[in-house]
N, C-alpha and C positions, 0 to 999 in steps of 0.2 A: 575252822581251825584244824590244826594237826592233832591227832589223837595218839599216834604211835610213830616212832622213827627208829630205824636200825641202820647199821653201817657195815659195809664190807671194808676191804683194805683201802679202797680209793673211791667209793661211791656211797650214796645214801638212798634210802627208800622211806617215804613217809605215807601213812594212811591218814587221809583227811576225815572230817566229821561225816561225810556222806559216803565213806568207803572207797574213794578214789585213791589210787597210788601215784605219787609224784616221785620221780627219780632224778638224781643229778650226780655229777662226778665223772670219773673216768669211764668212757663209753665201753671200754673193753670188759669191764666187770659190771657196769651199771646201766647199760642201754636196754631199756624195756620196750623199744619200738615194736618188736615182733609180737609181743603179748599185750600191747597197750589197750586194745579193745576189751580184753578180759579184766583189765585193771581199772576200768573207767568208773566203776561204782560197785558198792557191795562187798569189797574185799574185807575179810575178817581178821586175817593175820598175815604178817610178813616175817620171814626168818632170813637171816643173812649169814653166809659163810664168808671166808676171806675173798672169794672170787666170784660169787654167784648169790642169787636170791631165790626165794620160793615163797609164793603167796597163796593163801586159801581164798577162793572166790565165794560168792554168796551161795552158790549150789554145792559147795564142798569140793570143787575141783581144784587142782593145784597148777598154777602157772609158774614157769621157771624162766630166769633170764640171767645173763652174765656170761662168763667164760665157759665155752662148751666142755672143755676138759676138766673143769672143776665144779660141776654140779648143775649147770644150767641145762645140760642135755638129759632129759628125763624120759626119752623116747622108749627106752627099754621097759619102763614100767607106766607108760602113759595110760594104758587101759585101766590100771589099778588106781590111777590118780585122777580119773575122769569125774568122779563124784563121790560124795560121802566121806571125805577126809575130815577128821576131827581136829588134828594137831599136826604141826610140822616143826622140826627143830634142825638146826644146822651144826655141823662139826666144823672145826677150825678151817681147814684148807678148802674143802668144797664137797663134802658129803652131806646128805640129808637123810632124815628118817621121818616118815609120817605114820600117824596112826589112823587106820581105816575105821569105818563105822562098825565092822565086825570085830574090831580089836587087833587085827593083823598089823604088823609093822612092815612097812615098805621102805626099802632103802635104795638110793642111787647116788652117783657121783664118783668122786675120786677115791678108789679103794686102796691106794697106795700112799696117800699123803697123810 
């Protein structure tokens, strides 16, 4: 069954009991195809902004998807999101903040929204 569900402005993401993420809705903000392999099992948490999603995988890495201008493009901080992330939260339009294992806060996304 479903353990957790979150919503963006036009899409949803649900974590199942085995930690897989299922997404549906508007593909502009909810298409997780590019990170589907990382979302197949063991996902611990998903956060949703208005236009993007971020998930913490079993190894503490963060996978992002949705609209690139509003939070799904995490390439600038990809190295810091590769492992050991403890928590992630989303701001309204499309900015995210993650807490790393060392307590550092990592941010990415829309800085103007």
